ZAMARGU-4260 file (C-alpha; in steps of 0.2 Angstrom, whole numbers, plus 5000, padded with zeros to 4 digits):
<rodrens>
0) 5079/5103/4990 | 5096/5110/4997 | 5111/5107/4986 | 5125/5116/4995 | 5140/5114/4984
5) 5143/5121/4967 | 5153/5106/4960 | 5144/5093/4951 | 5139/5077/4960 | 5145/5061/4954
10) 5134/5050/4944 | 5135/5036/4957 | 5129/5048/4971 | 5115/5055/4960 | 5109/5037/4956
15) 5109/5033/4974 | 5098/5048/4979 | 5087/5045/4964 | 5084/5027/4969 | 5080/5032/4987
20) 5067/5045/4981 | 5059/5034/4967 | 5058/5019/4980 | 5048/5031/4991 | 5037/5037/4977
25) 5034/5020/4968 | 5034/5009/4983 | 5028/5020/4997 | 5029/5013/5014 | 5013/5012/5024
30) 5012/5018/5042 | 4998/5010/5052 | 4991/5017/5068 | 4977/5010/5079 | 4967/5021/5091
35) 4958/5011/5105 | 4945/5018/5116 | 4955/5016/5133 | 4971/5009/5140 | 4965/4995/5150
40) 4949/4985/5151 | 4939/4974/5162 | 4938/4955/5158 | 4923/4952/5147 | 4923/4970/5141
45) 4924/4976/5123 | 4939/4984/5115 | 4934/4997/5102 | 4946/5002/5089 | 4949/5013/5073
50) 4964/5011/5062 | 4973/5023/5050 | 4984/5017/5036 | 4994/5032/5029 | 5008/5034/5016
55) 5024/5037/5026 | 5031/5051/5015 | 5016/5063/5016 | 5004/5055/5028 | 4990/5055/5016
60) 4977/5041/5017 | 4984/5025/5008 | 4970/5016/5000 | 4980/5002/4992 | 4978/4989/5006
65) 4960/4983/5008 | 4963/4971/5023 | 4972/4974/5039 | 4977/4961/5052 | 4975/4963/5071
70) 4983/4951/5083 | 4982/4950/5102 | 4997/4943/5110 | 4998/4937/5128 | 5012/4938/5140
75) 5020/4922/5134 | 5021/4928/5116 | 5006/4918/5110 | 4994/4925/5098 | 4977/4922/5106
80) 4966/4932/5095 | 4966/4937/5077 | 4954/4948/5066 | 4956/4955/5049 | 4945/4970/5046
85) 4941/4977/5029 | 4949/4994/5025 | 4943/5008/5014 | 4951/5025/5010 | 4965/5021/5022
90) 4954/5018/5037 | 4946/5003/5046 | 4935/5000/5062 | 4933/4985/5072 | 4931/4978/5090
95) 4937/4963/5100 | 4926/4955/5113 | 4938/4951/5128 | 4929/4935/5134 | 4935/4925/5148
100) 4936/4910/5136 | 4951/4918/5126 | 4958/4930/5139 | 4962/4932/5157 | 4969/4945/5168
105) 4986/4952/5163 | 4996/4962/5150 | 4993/4960/5131 | 5001/4967/5115 | 4990/4972/5101
110) 5000/4970/5084 | 4994/4976/5068 | 5000/4976/5050 | 4995/4974/5031 | 5002/4961/5020
115) 5012/4974/5010 | 5020/4980/5027 | 5028/4963/5028 | 5040/4969/5014 | 5049/4980/5027
120) 5050/4968/5041 | 5040/4965/5057 | 5050/4979/5067 | 5039/4992/5058 | 5022/4983/5063
125) 5011/4994/5074 | 5012/4988/5092 | 5002/4994/5107 | 5002/4986/5125 | 4986/4986/5135
130) 4980/4978/5151 | 4965/4967/5155 | 4959/4967/5173 | 4947/4956/5183 | 4942/4966/5198
135) 4935/4949/5206 | 4952/4941/5205 | 4959/4935/5222 | 4975/4945/5219 | 4966/4961/5222
140) 4964/4956/5240 | 4982/4963/5242 | 4988/4980/5236 | 5006/4977/5230 | 5018/4991/5234
145) 5034/4982/5231 | 5039/4964/5225 | 5056/4961/5219 | 5069/4947/5219 | 5086/4954/5215
150) 5103/4945/5218 | 5094/4933/5230 | 5087/4947/5240 | 5068/4946/5242 | 5058/4962/5245
155) 5039/4962/5248 | 5028/4976/5254 | 5009/4974/5252 | 4993/4979/5261 | 4982/4964/5263
160) 4964/4961/5267 | 4950/4948/5266 | 4939/4961/5258 | 4948/4975/5249 | 4938/4988/5259
165) 4944/4982/5276 | 4963/4979/5280 | 4968/4963/5289 | 4974/4968/5306 | 4982/4957/5319
170) 4978/4941/5309 | 4994/4932/5305 | 4998/4931/5286 | 5009/4917/5279 | 5022/4922/5266
175) 5029/4908/5255 | 5041/4908/5240 | 5038/4892/5230 | 5046/4884/5214 | 5032/4873/5209
180) 5029/4861/5224 | 5045/4866/5233 | 5045/4879/5246 | 5061/4891/5246 | 5055/4903/5259
185) 5042/4904/5273 | 5038/4917/5285 | 5023/4921/5297 | 5020/4940/5298 | 5007/4950/5308
190) 5001/4965/5298 | 5003/4982/5306 | 4988/4994/5310 | 4986/4999/5292 | 4986/4980/5286
195) 5003/4981/5279 | 5016/4967/5278 | 5034/4969/5274 | 5048/4956/5270 | 5066/4960/5267
200) 5077/4945/5267 | 5090/4934/5258 | 5085/4918/5249 | 5098/4904/5248 | 5094/4899/5230
205) 5084/4907/5216 | 5089/4897/5201 | 5073/4888/5200 | 5060/4891/5187 | 5041/4895/5189
210) 5044/4905/5205 | 5028/4912/5214 | 5024/4922/5229 | 5010/4914/5240 | 5001/4924/5253
215) 4988/4916/5264 | 4979/4921/5280 | 4962/4921/5289 | 4945/4925/5281 | 4949/4915/5265
220) 4964/4926/5260 | 4974/4916/5248 | 4983/4923/5233 | 4997/4918/5221 | 5008/4931/5212
225) 5021/4925/5199 | 5039/4933/5201 | 5054/4933/5190 | 5071/4935/5198 | 5079/4951/5192
230) 5097/4952/5185 | 5100/4970/5190 | 5090/4985/5192 | 5098/4997/5179 | 5104/4995/5161
235) 5114/5010/5156 | 5121/5013/5139 | 5131/5027/5131 | 5129/5032/5112 | 5142/5044/5104
240) 5134/5057/5093 | 5134/5052/5075 | 5141/5035/5079 | 5159/5039/5082 | 5170/5044/5097
245) 5186/5052/5091 | 5202/5056/5101 | 5205/5074/5104 | 5188/5080/5098 | 5175/5088/5110
250) 5160/5077/5108 | 5143/5073/5115 | 5136/5056/5120 | 5118/5052/5124 | 5114/5040/5137
255) 5099/5030/5143 | 5095/5020/5158 | 5081/5007/5159 | 5075/4996/5172 | 5070/4977/5170
260) 5053/4981/5163 | 5061/4992/5149 | 5056/5009/5157 | 5067/5024/5159 | 5074/5026/5176
265) 5083/5042/5183 | 5102/5040/5185 | 5116/5051/5191 | 5134/5049/5193 | 5152/5054/5188
270) 5163/5049/5173 | 5181/5044/5178 | 5196/5040/5166 | 5207/5025/5169 | 5218/5036/5180
275) 5204/5038/5192 | 5202/5056/5189 | 5184/5063/5188 | 5181/5070/5171 | 5163/5076/5172
280) 5147/5072/5180 | 5130/5066/5173 | 5112/5066/5177 | 5097/5061/5167 | 5085/5074/5160
285) 5069/5064/5156 | 5065/5046/5157 | 5082/5040/5161 | 5090/5049/5146 | 5103/5063/5146
290) 5118/5070/5137 | 5137/5072/5142 | 5151/5081/5133 | 5169/5074/5134 | 5185/5077/5124
295) 5193/5060/5125 | 5212/5059/5127 | 5224/5047/5118 | 5227/5032/5128 | 5212/5035/5140
300) 5197/5025/5144 | 5182/5031/5153 | 5169/5023/5165 | 5153/5029/5172 | 5151/5027/5191
305) 5133/5027/5197 | 5129/5033/5214 | 5126/5015/5220 | 5144/5011/5215 | 5140/5002/5199
310) 5152/5004/5185 | 5148/5006/5166 | 5161/5007/5153 | 5160/5021/5139 | 5164/5016/5121
315) 5182/5016/5117 | 5189/5032/5108 | 5196/5029/5091 | 5211/5039/5083 | 5204/5040/5066
320) 5186/5044/5060 | 5173/5057/5055 | 5162/5066/5067 | 5144/5072/5063 | 5135/5083/5075
325) 5119/5093/5075 | 5115/5109/5085 | 5096/5111/5086 | 5094/5125/5099 | 5077/5132/5101
330) 5081/5150/5099 | 5091/5148/5083 | 5083/5151/5066 | 5093/5137/5058 | 5099/5119/5063
335) 5118/5119/5061 | 5126/5103/5055 | 5144/5101/5058 | 5156/5088/5050 | 5173/5086/5058
340) 5186/5072/5059 | 5203/5067/5065 | 5219/5075/5057 | 5221/5061/5044 | 5204/5065/5037
345) 5208/5082/5031 | 5205/5084/5012 | 5193/5069/5012 | 5179/5069/5000 | 5163/5065/5008
350) 5144/5065/5003 | 5130/5071/5014 | 5111/5068/5014 | 5097/5074/5025 | 5081/5064/5023
355) 5064/5064/5031 | 5051/5050/5030 | 5061/5042/5016 | 5063/5057/5005 | 5080/5066/5003
360) 5078/5084/5008 | 5096/5090/5007 | 5111/5083/4998 | 5129/5087/4992 | 5147/5084/4991
365) 5159/5090/5005 | 5178/5092/5004 | 5186/5093/5021 | 5198/5107/5018 | 5194/5116/5034
370) 5187/5107/5049 | 5174/5108/5055 | 5163/5110/5040 | 5147/5118/5044 | 5130/5118/5035
375) 5114/5128/5040 | 5097/5121/5037 | 5084/5135/5039 | 5072/5129/5052 | 5056/5136/5044
380) 5060/5126/5028 | 5061/5109/5037 | 5046/5097/5036 | 5039/5091/5053 | 5046/5074/5058
385) 5062/5065/5061 | 5076/5071/5050 | 5091/5059/5047 | 5108/5066/5042 | 5120/5053/5034
390) 5138/5056/5029 | 5145/5044/5016 | 5164/5041/5012 | 5171/5041/4994 | 5164/5023/4991
395) 5147/5030/4996 | 5147/5019/5011 | 5138/5027/5026 | 5150/5031/5040 | 5140/5043/5052
400) 5121/5045/5055 | 5112/5058/5066 | 5094/5061/5069 | 5085/5076/5075 | 5067/5081/5077
405) 5059/5096/5068 | 5042/5102/5073 | 5033/5116/5063 | 5017/5116/5074 | 5007/5112/5058
410) 4995/5099/5065 | 4976/5101/5063 | 4968/5111/5076 | 4953/5103/5084 | 4941/5112/5096
415) 4928/5102/5106 | 4913/5113/5112 | 4900/5106/5123 | 4883/5115/5123 | 4884/5119/5142
420) 4898/5119/5154 | 4892/5106/5167 | 4881/5090/5165 | 4872/5079/5177 | 4869/5061/5177
425) 4859/5054/5162 | 4860/5071/5154 | 4860/5074/5135 | 4876/5081/5128 | 4878/5090/5112
430) 4896/5092/5107 | 4902/5103/5092 | 4918/5098/5084 | 4928/5111/5074 | 4944/5107/5064
435) 4955/5120/5056 | 4972/5118/5047 | 4988/5127/5050 | 4981/5142/5040 | 4965/5143/5050
440) 4955/5136/5036 | 4941/5123/5039 | 4945/5105/5036 | 4935/5091/5030 | 4942/5075/5037
445) 4938/5059/5047 | 4940/5058/5066 | 4937/5046/5080 | 4932/5051/5098 | 4932/5042/5114
450) 4924/5049/5130 | 4930/5041/5146 | 4924/5041/5164 | 4940/5047/5173 | 4933/5040/5189
455) 4935/5023/5182 | 4949/5024/5169 | 4963/5036/5174 | 4974/5042/5159 | 4991/5040/5166
460) 4998/5054/5156 | 4992/5067/5143 | 5008/5064/5134 | 5004/5046/5129 | 5005/5039/5111
465) 4993/5046/5099 | 4990/5047/5080 | 5001/5063/5078 | 5016/5057/5089 | 5016/5040/5081
470) 5016/5046/5063 | 5029/5060/5065 | 5040/5053/5079 | 5038/5035/5086 | 5036/5026/5069
475) 5053/5034/5064 | 5063/5030/5080 | 5070/5014/5086 | 5062/5006/5101 | 5048/5011/5113
480) 5046/5029/5118 | 5039/5034/5134 | 5026/5049/5133 | 5030/5053/5115 | 5018/5068/5115
485) 5030/5077/5127 | 5042/5080/5113 | 5030/5090/5103 | 5028/5102/5117 | 5047/5103/5119
490) 5053/5100/5101 | 5070/5108/5103 | 5074/5104/5121 | 5089/5094/5127 | 5077/5080/5132
495) 5072/5078/5114 | 5090/5079/5108 | 5094/5065/5121 | 5080/5055/5113 | 5087/5057/5096
500) 5105/5053/5102 | 5100/5037/5111 | 5086/5029/5100 | 5092/5033/5083 | 5081/5031/5068
505) 5072/5018/5057 | 5080/5014/5041 | 5070/5016/5025 | 5083/5007/5014 | 5074/4996/5001
510) 5080/4980/4993 | 5083/4980/4975 | 5073/4964/4973 | 5055/4964/4969 | 5043/4965/4984
515) 5037/4947/4989 | 5021/4954/4997 | 5009/4964/4986 | 4995/4975/4991 | 4980/4965/4996
520) 4964/4971/4987 | 4952/4961/4997 | 4948/4945/5006 | 4951/4929/4995 | 4952/4910/4997
525) 4962/4900/4985 | 4966/4882/4983 | 4968/4867/4971 | 4958/4853/4965 | 4968/4836/4962
530) 4964/4818/4957 | 4968/4803/4967 | 4986/4803/4960 | 4988/4821/4966 | 4987/4828/4948
535) 4979/4845/4945 | 4961/4844/4938 | 4957/4858/4926 | 4940/4863/4922 | 4933/4857/4939
540) 4918/4866/4946 | 4921/4872/4964 | 4905/4878/4973 | 4907/4887/4990 | 4892/4888/5002
545) 4895/4899/5017 | 4885/4903/5032 | 4886/4919/5042 | 4880/4917/5060 | 4863/4909/5062
550) 4853/4917/5048 | 4864/4923/5033 | 4870/4912/5019 | 4879/4915/5003 | 4884/4905/4988
555) 4899/4907/4976 | 4906/4896/4962 | 4921/4895/4950 | 4930/4884/4938 | 4948/4878/4941
560) 4962/4884/4928 | 4973/4873/4918 | 4984/4870/4934 | 4969/4865/4944 | 4969/4881/4954
565) 4954/4891/4960 | 4952/4908/4969 | 4936/4915/4977 | 4935/4934/4979 | 4921/4947/4982
570) 4914/4940/4998 | 4899/4948/5006 | 4902/4957/5023 | 4892/4953/5038 | 4892/4960/5056
575) 4900/4943/5062 | 4916/4934/5060 | 4907/4917/5064 | 4908/4911/5046 | 4908/4893/5041
580) 4911/4887/5023 | 4909/4871/5013 | 4918/4868/4997 | 4912/4855/4985 | 4921/4850/4969
585) 4913/4841/4954 | 4923/4835/4939 | 4918/4837/4921 | 4905/4823/4923 | 4897/4831/4938
590) 4904/4818/4950 | 4914/4821/4966 | 4923/4804/4965 | 4942/4805/4965 | 4942/4824/4967
595) 4951/4831/4981 | 4952/4849/4988 | 4966/4858/4997 | 4966/4876/5002 | 4980/4888/5003
600) 4982/4891/5022 | 4985/4910/5027 | 5003/4914/5029 | 5004/4924/5045 | 5020/4931/5051
605) 5026/4923/5068 | 5028/4934/5083 | 5047/4935/5087 | 5046/4948/5101 | 5051/4944/5119
610) 5038/4937/5131 | 5033/4950/5144 | 5043/4948/5161 | 5031/4944/5175 | 5016/4951/5168
615) 5004/4950/5183 | 5018/4958/5193 | 5018/4973/5182 | 4999/4974/5183 | 4999/4973/5202
620) 5011/4987/5203 | 5004/4998/5190 | 4997/5014/5199 | 4983/5018/5186 | 4977/5000/5188
625) 4977/5001/5207 | 4967/5017/5205 | 4955/5007/5193 | 4952/4994/5206 | 4949/5007/5220
630) 4937/5015/5208 | 4927/4998/5206 | 4925/4998/5225 | 4919/5015/5225 | 4906/5011/5211
635) 4900/4996/5221 | 4898/5008/5236 | 4888/5020/5225 | 4877/5007/5218 | 4873/5000/5235
640) 4869/5017/5241 | 4858/5020/5225 | 4849/5003/5227 | 4855/4997/5210 | 4868/4984/5216
645) 4866/4966/5212 | 4877/4955/5223 | 4889/4944/5212 | 4885/4926/5212 | 4901/4915/5212
650) 4899/4897/5206 | 4914/4886/5212 | 4921/4870/5206 | 4916/4872/5188 | 4927/4863/5176
655) 4931/4873/5160 | 4940/4868/5144 | 4953/4880/5137 | 4948/4888/5121 | 4930/4881/5122
660) 4916/4891/5113 | 4904/4886/5127 | 4889/4898/5126 | 4885/4898/5145 | 4890/4912/5155
665) 4907/4908/5163 | 4906/4890/5156 | 4896/4876/5163 | 4889/4859/5157 | 4880/4843/5164
670) 4896/4833/5160 | 4914/4838/5156 | 4927/4826/5148 | 4944/4834/5151 | 4960/4832/5141
675) 4967/4822/5154 | 4954/4809/5152 | 4956/4809/5133 | 4975/4807/5135 | 4972/4790/5142
680) 4966/4783/5125 | 4974/4795/5112 | 4970/4784/5097 | 4952/4780/5100 | 4940/4789/5088
685) 4929/4803/5095 | 4914/4792/5092 | 4922/4778/5103 | 4925/4791/5117 | 4907/4797/5116
690) 4900/4780/5117 | 4911/4775/5132 | 4912/4792/5142 | 4895/4801/5139 | 4881/4794/5150
695) 4866/4788/5140 | 4874/4791/5123 | 4866/4779/5110 | 4859/4778/5093 | 4841/4777/5090
700) 4825/4784/5083 | 4812/4796/5089 | 4794/4790/5091 | 4785/4789/5074 | 4801/4791/5065
705) 4812/4779/5055 | 4827/4790/5054 | 4842/4784/5065 | 4851/4797/5074 | 4863/4799/5089
710) 4854/4802/5106 | 4858/4805/5124 | 4844/4796/5134 | 4828/4803/5125 | 4836/4819/5119
715) 4842/4822/5101 | 4860/4826/5100 | 4868/4841/5091 | 4886/4841/5089 | 4896/4858/5090
720) 4914/4858/5085 | 4924/4874/5090 | 4907/4883/5089 | 4902/4876/5072 | 4886/4866/5071
725) 4888/4850/5061 | 4870/4850/5056 | 4874/4865/5045 | 4883/4854/5033 | 4870/4840/5031
730) 4860/4840/5016 | 4843/4831/5020 | 4838/4831/5001 | 4852/4819/4997 | 4847/4806/5010
735) 4844/4789/5001 | 4840/4779/5017 | 4835/4780/5035 | 4853/4777/5040 | 4860/4792/5030
740) 4858/4805/5044 | 4867/4793/5056 | 4881/4789/5044 | 4884/4807/5040 | 4888/4810/5059
745) 4897/4794/5061 | 4909/4799/5047 | 4912/4816/5056 | 4915/4808/5073 | 4926/4794/5067
750) 4937/4807/5058 | 4944/4814/5074 | 4954/4804/5087 | 4955/4808/5106 | 4972/4816/5104
755) 4964/4829/5092 | 4952/4835/5106 | 4955/4847/5121 | 4939/4843/5129 | 4920/4838/5128
760) 4906/4847/5136 | 4888/4840/5137 | 4873/4851/5139 | 4857/4840/5143 | 4846/4850/5155
765) 4838/4867/5152 | 4851/4875/5164 | 4864/4872/5151 | 4856/4869/5135 | 4844/4884/5134
770) 4858/4896/5127 | 4862/4883/5114 | 4843/4881/5109 | 4842/4899/5106 | 4858/4900/5096
775) 4858/4885/5085 | 4840/4879/5083 | 4829/4886/5069 | 4811/4893/5073 | 4804/4876/5067
780) 4815/4866/5078 | 4811/4877/5093 | 4793/4875/5090 | 4793/4856/5089 | 4804/4853/5104
785) 4804/4857/5123 | 4811/4851/5139 | 4795/4841/5143 | 4792/4831/5127 | 4807/4830/5115
790) 4823/4840/5119 | 4840/4842/5112 | 4857/4838/5120 | 4872/4848/5114 | 4889/4841/5114
795) 4902/4855/5113 | 4919/4848/5106 | 4935/4859/5107 | 4949/4853/5096 | 4967/4856/5099
800) 4968/4867/5083 | 4952/4877/5086 | 4950/4876/5067 | 4933/4868/5067 | 4926/4852/5058
805) 4939/4850/5044 | 4937/4835/5034 | 4950/4835/5020 | 4948/4816/5018 | 4930/4817/5011
810) 4931/4816/4992 | 4926/4832/4984 | 4921/4841/5001 | 4931/4853/5011 | 4924/4861/5027
815) 4933/4878/5032 | 4931/4891/5046 | 4942/4906/5041 | 4947/4922/5050 | 4934/4932/5040
820) 4933/4951/5038 | 4917/4958/5046 | 4909/4975/5048 | 4911/4982/5066 | 4895/4983/5076
825) 4890/5000/5082 | 4894/5006/5100 | 4879/5006/5111 | 4875/5022/5118 | 4859/5023/5129
830) 4846/5037/5128 | 4836/5044/5142 | 4820/5053/5142 | 4824/5061/5160 | 4838/5059/5173
835) 4825/5050/5184 | 4821/5037/5171 | 4823/5019/5179 | 4833/5007/5169 | 4834/4988/5172
840) 4853/4989/5175 | 4864/5002/5182 | 4873/5013/5169 | 4892/5014/5174 | 4900/5014/5157
845) 4919/5017/5158 | 4919/5021/5140 | 4904/5033/5140 | 4904/5036/5121 | 4914/5030/5106
850) 4912/5036/5088 | 4926/5031/5075 | 4917/5038/5060 | 4915/5057/5063 | 4916/5067/5046
855) 4918/5085/5047 | 4908/5096/5033 | 4915/5110/5022 | 4915/5121/5037 | 4926/5109/5047
860) 4911/5105/5059 | 4902/5090/5065 | 4890/5088/5080 | 4889/5073/5091 | 4875/5068/5103
865) 4876/5056/5118 | 4870/5054/5136 | 4880/5054/5152 | 4880/5039/5163 | 4875/5037/5182
870) 4893/5040/5187 | 4897/5056/5197 | 4914/5057/5189 | 4921/5069/5176 | 4925/5064/5158
875) 4940/5066/5147 | 4937/5067/5128 | 4950/5061/5116 | 4948/5065/5098 | 4961/5062/5083
880) 4960/5060/5065 | 4966/5065/5047 | 4961/5075/5032 | 4964/5070/5014 | 4980/5080/5012
885) 4991/5073/5025 | 4985/5083/5040 | 4985/5075/5057 | 4976/5082/5073 | 4974/5077/5091
890) 4964/5085/5105 | 4961/5081/5123 | 4947/5090/5133 | 4938/5088/5149 | 4919/5086/5151
895) 4912/5092/5168 | 4899/5081/5176 | 4893/5086/5194
</rodrens>
């Protein structure tokens, strides 16, 4: 550690430094990163992921948290999916099925955190945007080139077609701007020879909400694109170095310009003072960021004048203050820290710290006898990462802060060597992974690799976020960074300095109060047993019976403590998150009478970020997405040429229930009762609704049976609530009469009212009930039923909460369907005996290979084997991972396919 003054530091300053360091050692912050196999997905694709939880100070794997939380958030800011994979040795793997039940085309945000990370606020949660595309969606009948509504000016440029492969020429196209059912603008345009239509016009009024652009034409061309009026095209801000702008001192200011979507945009202009004199010019260096230098004069104010005439005021200069500046030039062997101030600050006593990843690297006391005061930090002694310099006044209050980036090129070096230079289709690939540390010594570590077909998924930039850039840069910088890996290739450039000046740093300050969120050492379920007067019941036996998927079951039991509380831990893990549980409580006399169970519901942090602006609009204009859509057309062409194309069958007019767990492909049922029908009788019980609305619904018995049950015509009925089979919870051994089975279902169906239900789907015929028969019936039930003699009808009930068949009112019984940790299934990679092998389905995987669990041996090596697909495109391999000592490595490499 640098201590650059001989005078003894005060006890207060020492206590502050000691508190900062001990907080980092005793309560280390976790950094979480998730690697997904590709940046965008088809609807009904699978998102594969690997997570790393590292200690912030040294990037060693952090094994304290045993559960991670992953949430998928849609464009409206709604959490649409949540999983909580188990963690071990600071790592976890998982996957998310992007079904059309839970997802649609658009932009999404993946958010991830541990319970312990909540102590530091949600701004430090990991967030990763990604896109889901439905190539069959009608919007891809147009290639959007421009769509904007700024200051009542509407601009549209699009290439339209009835089929994407052939432009619409000479056929009139109608353009409408609508607000719900009101038309604000209409024009009929004839496309040019390239099938392009263009609109540039003024709109009288745009204060309406829910604006949408509607394009209609011949050959069934009809599409609707949501649009958000923009309030201006550029947001430009200036940031004085160190946080202060002092009269009479030459100073640098960083600036950043972003567009309405938050992306950096190139800007240029001049700086004028209040007398109209041009002081200097400015031009952005990288992603809208740049640096200017000004010596502010007393009594002058300054304004940036952009080339389009827009005016942006600079911060007002102050007459008194301290200045902190950093020179981080590439050719210098030291980083120079300068501390200056206004004349009245001469002789001031100041304190200085330089910290990286929450640990103080340099500290000392400064007496401003001569100004500026300079300190040199030898570049080779600095740790890699964001260094934060802070100046404190005599009261130890921070008055200046300045961050700079240090990079020692000390990442893990990963080499990927295929066993031959070029591969053909359905070819066997043997890939050797070799990992060395900064001293060229072999490394044992854990790595993840994704091999992507670049003909289908284009990597927009080799400078995109990765494990290295996130751990050393993005996680310690405020706000989103575009192409963060760029700064590792140019660590001491002006562009990197501009980033440090404009986006500051992330504070590691800890509260003196105890952390409210402890490390989570595994999945647990807790609750309380009470009597009829809501008094806790001590010594009550609680039994948990769980079912995982169709075949697996488990049993746990415990006893409540003196406060009536219980806690279940050490759950088994399965390869499914479809877990249903029944909790049963018995008092000391073995009776369930007057015993109630309540569970402690999980406390998830709300998403407080902004909803995405016009998400579909962003998707339509995304260059890489448009390339993906074009690639899908090329694939279809190739499949037709190879004779492997199966024409898509489109079923129109099929009613669907939002959030339904319908097992049929794309939904589908013999009868659908929608929410609008249920809303007409909100207080009716679910049983009343079924009796009135479902055709043939009745109670009865089977031939040669005295057991009463619910039936639809001659079919036995199975009720599925939010994907949970109610049959699972019935115990036939406890039946005392022929009416018990019916009464069990009756109590369940009378528990819910119509207002609790989103929709009901009835599957009677083999077309719709066959998937349910396979999924829910036991082997015995399958053998004793068939569509000809006695069959089953399945009633899929979707509740408003999606929580399944909760029955808190039943004495001593509690049904529960938790978000349960599960073991990630293995990525399927087909094997071929020869390139000429005929397969049932064409193989055009966009993710050709995914392996999240590569472990290198003591020689730093691992060998991977997989097969290429039928695509004629080249691949890109992306591998990243860690060792056990804090080393992080990333490598991108091509794989050639002829």
